[in-house]
C-alpha positions in Angstrom: 0.0 0.0 0.0 1.6 3.3 -1.1 1.4 6.4 1.1 2.3 9.7 -0.6 1.1 12.2 2.0 3.7 11.4 4.6 7.4 10.7 4.2 7.8 9.5 7.8 9.0 6.0 8.3 7.8 3.8 11.2 10.3 3.9 14.0 11.1 1.2 16.5 9.1 3.1 19.0 6.1 3.1 16.7 6.0 -0.7 16.4 2.6 -1.9 17.4 1.8 -4.2 20.3 -1.5 -5.1 18.6 -1.4 -8.4 16.8 -3.6 -9.6 13.9 -3.2 -13.2 15.2 -2.5 -14.7 11.8 -0.5 -17.6 13.1 -0.1 -19.3 16.5 3.2 -18.5 18.1 5.9 -21.1 18.4 6.4 -20.7 22.1 6.9 -23.1 25.0 4.2 -22.4 27.6 3.9 -23.9 31.1 0.6 -25.6 31.7 -0.2 -23.2 34.5 0.4 -20.2 32.2 -1.7 -21.8 29.5 -4.7 -21.7 31.7 -4.0 -18.5 33.7 -3.3 -16.4 30.6 -6.6 -17.6 29.1 -8.5 -16.7 32.3 -7.0 -13.2 32.3 -8.1 -12.6 28.7 -11.5 -14.1 29.4 -12.0 -11.5 32.2 -11.4 -8.8 29.6 -13.8 -10.3 27.1 -16.5 -10.8 29.7 -16.1 -7.3 30.9 -16.5 -6.1 27.3 -19.7 -8.3 27.0 -21.1 -6.8 30.2 -20.3 -3.2 29.0 -22.0 -3.8 25.6 -25.1 -5.4 27.2 -25.4 -2.4 29.5 -25.5 -0.1 26.5 -22.3 1.9 27.2 -21.4 4.6 24.7 -18.3 4.2 22.4 -16.3 6.6 24.6 -17.2 4.7 27.7 -16.4 1.4 26.0 -13.0 2.8 25.0 -12.2 3.7 28.6 -13.6 0.3 29.8 -11.5 -1.7 27.3 -8.3 0.3 28.2 -8.9 -0.4 32.0 -9.8 -4.0 31.5 -6.6 -4.6 29.5 -4.4 -2.7 31.9 -5.8 -4.6 34.9 -5.9 -8.1 33.6 -3.3 -8.4 30.9 -0.3 -7.1 32.8 2.8 -9.3 33.4 5.6 -8.9 35.9 8.1 -9.3 33.1 7.2 -6.6 30.5 9.0 -8.5 27.8 6.3 -11.2 28.1 3.3 -8.9 27.6 3.1 -9.6 23.8 3.6 -13.3 24.4 0.8 -13.3 27.0 -1.5 -11.5 24.4 -0.7 -14.1 21.7 -0.9 -17.2 23.9 -4.2 -16.1 25.6 -5.9 -15.4 22.3 -5.0 -18.7 20.7 -5.9 -20.7 23.8 -9.3 -19.1 23.8 -9.6 -19.7 20.1 -9.4 -23.4 21.0 -11.9 -23.0 23.7 -14.5 -21.0 21.6 -14.1 -22.7 18.2 -16.1 -25.8 19.2 -19.8 -24.7 18.7 -21.6 -22.0 16.6 -22.7 -20.3 19.8 -19.2 -20.2 21.3 -17.7 -19.0 18.0 -20.3 -16.2 17.7 -19.6 -14.8 21.2 -15.8 -15.0 20.9 -15.8 -13.4 17.4 -18.0 -10.5 18.6 -15.9 -9.9 21.8 -12.5 -10.2 20.2 -13.6 -7.9 17.3 -14.8 -5.3 19.8 -11.5 -5.6 21.8 -9.5 -5.2 18.6 -11.5 -2.2 17.5 -10.8 -0.2 20.7 -7.2 -1.3 20.9 -6.7 -0.2 17.3 -8.1 3.2 18.2 -5.6 3.6 21.0 -2.6 2.9 18.7 -0.5 5.7 17.3 -1.1 6.7 13.6 2.2 5.1 12.6 1.2 1.8 14.3 -2.2 2.0 12.6 -0.5 2.4 9.2 1.7 -0.6 9.9 -1.3 -2.8 10.8 -3.1 -1.7 7.6 0.0 -2.7 5.6 0.0 -6.1 7.3 -3.6 -6.6 6.0 -2.3 -5.7 2.5 -5.4 -3.6 1.9 -5.6 -2.4 -1.7 -6.2 1.2 -0.9 -3.8 4.0 -1.8 -3.6 7.3 0.1 -4.4 10.4 -1.9 -1.4 11.9 -3.6 -0.9 15.7 -3.5 -2.8 16.4 -6.7 -5.8 14.4 -5.7 -5.8 15.9 -2.3 -5.7 19.5 -3.6 -8.7 18.7 -5.9 -11.0 17.8 -3.0 -9.3 19.5 -0.1 -12.1 22.0 0.5 -14.8 19.3 0.6 -12.7 17.2 3.0 -12.3 20.2 5.3 -16.0 20.9 5.3 -16.8 17.2 6.2 -14.2 17.3 9.0 -15.7 20.5 10.5 -19.2 19.1 10.3 -18.2 16.1 12.4 -15.9 18.1 14.7 -12.8 16.4 13.5 -9.4 18.0 13.0 -8.0 18.0 9.5 -4.7 19.6 8.3 -2.0 19.1 5.7 -0.6 16.1 7.5 -3.9 14.2 7.6 -3.8 11.1 5.4 -6.9 10.3 3.4 -7.7 7.0 1.6 -10.1 6.6 -1.3 -12.1 3.4 -0.9 -15.3 1.9 -2.4 -18.2 3.4 -0.4 -19.8 0.0 0.3 -16.8 -1.0 2.4 -17.5 1.7 5.0 -21.3 1.5 5.4 -21.2 2.7 9.0 -19.4 5.9 8.0 -21.7 6.5 5.1 -24.8 5.9 7.1 -23.7 8.5 9.7 -22.5 11.0 7.0 -19.0 11.0 8.3 -17.2 10.8 5.0 -17.0 12.7 1.7 -18.4 10.7 -1.3 -17.5 11.2 -4.9 -18.2 8.8 -7.9 -18.7 5.8 -5.7 -15.7 6.3 -3.5 -15.5 7.4 0.2 -12.6 9.6 1.2 -11.6 8.2 4.6 -9.3 9.9 7.0 -6.6 7.8 8.7 -8.4 8.1 12.1 -11.6 6.8 10.5 -10.0 3.8 8.8 -10.6 1.6 11.9 -13.9 0.3 10.5 -12.1 -1.1 7.4 -9.3 -2.8 9.4 -11.8 -4.1 12.0 -14.0 -5.6 9.2 -11.0 -7.5 7.8 -9.9 -8.6 11.2 -13.4 -10.0 11.9 -13.6 -11.8 8.6 -10.2 -13.4 9.0 -10.9 -14.5 12.6 -14.3 -15.9 11.6 -12.7 -18.1 9.0 -9.9 -19.1 11.4 -12.3 -20.2 14.1 -14.1 -22.6 11.7 -10.8 -24.0 10.5 -9.5 -24.4 14.0 -12.5 -26.5 15.0 -12.6 -28.7 11.9 -8.9 -29.1 11.3 -7.0 -28.8 14.6 -9.3 -29.3 17.5 -11.7 -32.1 16.3 -9.1 -34.0 14.2 -6.0 -33.7 16.3 -5.7 -31.8 19.6 -8.8 -33.1 21.4 -7.7 -36.7 21.3 -3.9 -36.2 21.5 -4.2 -33.9 24.6 -7.2 -35.7 26.3 -5.3 -36.1 29.5 -3.6 -32.7 29.6 -5.0 -29.7 27.6 -8.4 -31.0 26.7 -9.9 -30.8 30.2 -8.6 -27.3 30.6 -10.0 -26.2 27.2 -13.4 -27.7 27.7 -13.7 -26.3 31.3 -12.7 -22.7 30.2 -15.8 -22.4 28.1 -18.1 -22.4 31.1 -15.7 -21.2 33.8 -16.7 -19.0 36.6 -14.2 -16.2 37.4 -15.5 -14.7 40.6 -15.0 -15.5 44.3 -15.1 -19.0 45.7 -18.3 -19.6 47.7 -17.6 -23.1 48.8 -17.2 -21.7 52.3 -19.5 -19.1 53.7 -17.7 -15.7 53.5 -20.0 -13.4 55.3 -23.3 -13.4 57.2 -22.6 -16.8 58.7 -24.6 -18.7 61.3 -28.0 -18.0 59.7 -30.8 -19.8 61.5 -34.0 -21.3 60.2 -36.1 -18.4 61.5 -34.1 -16.0 59.2 -34.9 -17.9 56.0 -38.3 -16.3 55.1 -37.1 -12.8 55.7 -33.9 -13.4 53.7 -35.8 -14.9 50.9 -38.0 -11.9 50.6 -35.2 -9.3 50.8 -32.0 -10.7 49.6 -32.4 -14.0 47.6 -32.1 -13.8 43.8 -34.9 -15.4 41.9 -33.1 -18.7 41.4 -32.4 -19.1 45.2 -36.1 -18.7 45.9 -36.7 -21.9 44.0 -33.5 -23.8 45.0 -32.0 -22.7 48.3 -28.2 -22.3 48.0 -26.1 -23.5 51.0 -23.4 -20.9 50.4 -25.4 -18.2 52.3 -24.3 -19.6 55.6 -26.8 -22.2 56.7 -25.0 -25.0 58.5 -25.6 -28.7 57.8 -27.9 -29.2 60.8 -30.2 -26.4 59.9 -30.0 -27.3 56.2 -31.3 -30.8 57.0 -34.1 -29.3 59.2 -35.0 -26.9 56.4 -35.2 -29.5 53.7 -37.0 -32.0 55.9 -39.7 -29.5 56.6 -40.0 -28.7 52.9 -40.0 -32.2 51.6 -42.0 -33.9 54.4 -45.1 -31.9 53.2 -45.0 -34.1 50.1 -43.1 -37.3 50.8 -43.0 -37.5 54.6 -40.1 -37.4 57.1 -39.3 -41.1 56.8 -38.9 -41.0 53.1 -36.9 -37.8 53.2 -34.4 -39.4 55.7 -34.1 -42.5 53.4 -34.0 -40.8 49.9 -33.0 -37.2 50.3 -31.0 -36.5 53.5 -27.9 -38.3 51.9 -27.9 -35.7 49.1 -27.9 -32.8 51.5 -25.0 -34.4 53.6 -23.2 -35.2 50.3 -23.3 -31.5 49.2 -21.7 -30.5 52.6 -18.9 -33.0 52.0 -20.1 -35.5 54.7 -20.9 -38.4 52.4 -19.4 -40.1 49.3 -16.1 -38.5 48.2 -16.5 -36.0 51.0 -16.0 -33.1 48.6 -17.2 -29.7 49.9 -19.0 -28.6 46.7 -18.9 -25.0 45.5 -22.3 -23.5 44.9 -23.1 -23.1 41.2 -22.3 -19.8 39.5 -24.9 -18.1 37.2 -23.2 -19.4 34.1 -23.4 -23.0 35.4 -27.1 -22.5 36.5 -28.0 -21.1 33.1 -26.3 -24.0 31.3 -28.3 -26.6 33.2 -31.7 -27.5 31.7 -34.1 -28.7 34.4 -36.5 -31.6 33.8 -40.2 -31.4 34.3 -40.9 -31.0 38.0 -37.4 -29.8 38.9 -36.8 -26.5 40.6 -33.2 -25.7 39.6 -32.0 -23.8 36.6 -32.1 -20.0 35.8 -35.7 -18.6 36.0 -34.8 -15.9 33.5 -33.9 -18.6 31.0 -36.3 -21.4 31.8 -39.5 -19.7 33.0 -42.3 -18.9 30.6 -42.8 -15.1 30.1 -46.0 -15.2 32.1 -44.4 -17.1 35.1 -41.4 -14.9 35.0 -43.4 -11.7 35.0 -45.5 -13.0 38.0 -42.3 -13.9 39.9 -40.7 -10.5 39.2 -43.8 -8.7 40.2 -43.9 -10.5 43.5 -40.3 -9.3 44.1 -41.4 -5.7 43.5 -40.4 -5.2 39.8 -42.9 -3.4 37.7 -43.5 -0.7 35.1 -40.6 0.3 32.9 -38.2 -1.8 34.9 -40.2 -4.9 34.1 -40.2 -4.1 30.4 -36.4 -3.6 30.5 -35.8 -6.9 32.3 -38.0 -8.8 29.9 -36.2 -7.1 26.9 -32.9 -8.5 28.2 -34.4 -11.9 28.7 -35.7 -11.9 25.1 -32.2 -11.1 23.9 -30.7 -13.9 26.1 -28.9 -11.6 28.5 -30.0 -13.5 31.5 -27.4 -12.3 33.9 -28.0 -8.7 33.0 -31.7 -9.3 33.5 -30.9 -10.5 37.0 -28.6 -7.5 37.6 -31.3 -5.1 36.5 -33.7 -6.9 38.9 -31.2 -6.4 41.7 -30.8 -2.7 40.9 -34.5 -2.1 40.8 -35.2 -3.8 44.1 -32.3 -2.2 45.9 -32.3 1.2 44.2 -28.6 0.9 43.7 -26.3 0.2 40.8 -24.3 -3.0 40.4 -21.6 -2.2 37.8 -19.8 -5.5 38.2 -23.0 -7.4 37.2 -24.4 -10.4 38.9 -22.3 -13.5 38.3 -23.2 -15.7 41.3 -26.3 -16.2 43.5 -24.2 -15.7 46.6 -22.8 -12.5 45.2 -26.4 -11.2 44.9 -27.1 -12.2 48.4 -23.9 -10.7 50.0 -24.3 -7.4 48.1 -28.0 -7.3 49.1 -27.1 -7.7 52.8 -24.4 -5.0 52.6 -26.9 -2.6 51.2 -29.8 -3.5 53.5 -28.1 -3.9 56.9 -27.0 -0.3 57.2 -30.7 0.7 56.7 -31.8 -1.1 59.8 -32.7 -4.4 58.3 -30.0 -6.5 60.0 -31.1 -10.0 61.1 -29.7 -9.5 64.6 
């Protein structure tokens, strides 16, 4: 790609840290780093997903992406930052190549991440990345620029964009920048859009998305399915398959706060601080000890099956969940992602109500919790678009009249944040 408007050459300092992820790096990676790098990047992608779902503006998203990357993708050895970027991307490519739904989510989040990282690059680095894509667009030469200079200046002023003699413009087919054309942010002439260097992100991002989409399909069909899954079944495969549904928040296998909850507290807690899923399947992580849990479930089940049958058929399961039977594993309460992924059978009471309830039943349950009016419509809109955790977050915010910027990712998180908000208002259980 020729550039006539600038004679500057990229310097070592201008070299971009942003990769196009064309080929997997030939690096030796410790198994621990293989997983930890992927988890760090996954935190970034899930943060982006939450920001998009909450309708953040482009300027807010740019700030969010910058902060997410700075917080999660740092490394004690600065020389390893680029390697961490490359390794984490290709590990998650293995994780998310395996189904259409996983590919769609990963493609959308990685494209958004690339878009905002590209915007944060210097002009020299942006030109280098364009050259890597081998885009067949030439910058305007001096004669072409002088011919349309006044029009370009008018467009730049109309969109409050700076333009001077050093600004580089590219002439591209208008159909390749539909977003800019639709928003009247470019000058059009004879089927071409005159795109400023700082507007060219939409073109680069489009090519990035197209290349990644093809790569994900090929990774699944050629590498994962035919080779890696079987060869690495005892080492990498369990990590890869677990990352797709991993929970990244606090461990709630042990009660963290509000411990020693008694049976007499349950009804009040359910009304004030339980998320909708916990009202249908009580979660042990809120602090009920084994003795009280057995008493609670015995009282609930005995109404239908009797105390004797409960002791024979159901008490074992309660003790098992507390690590007192079987393998004696103290099980971690399910995260939102795990609950959403489980499909309950007829008559079961687990699963995510936002996903598995009918609209009529969900509206009735939300109304009972105190959600109504515009808030009800907003929650149902998120449910229809399959943003179940965001629907739960909006329910929390409506009931508590407080924001929850981190989003709800675990029933116990909902409970703990609720108690923190309510106890200072005189609603302590003590």
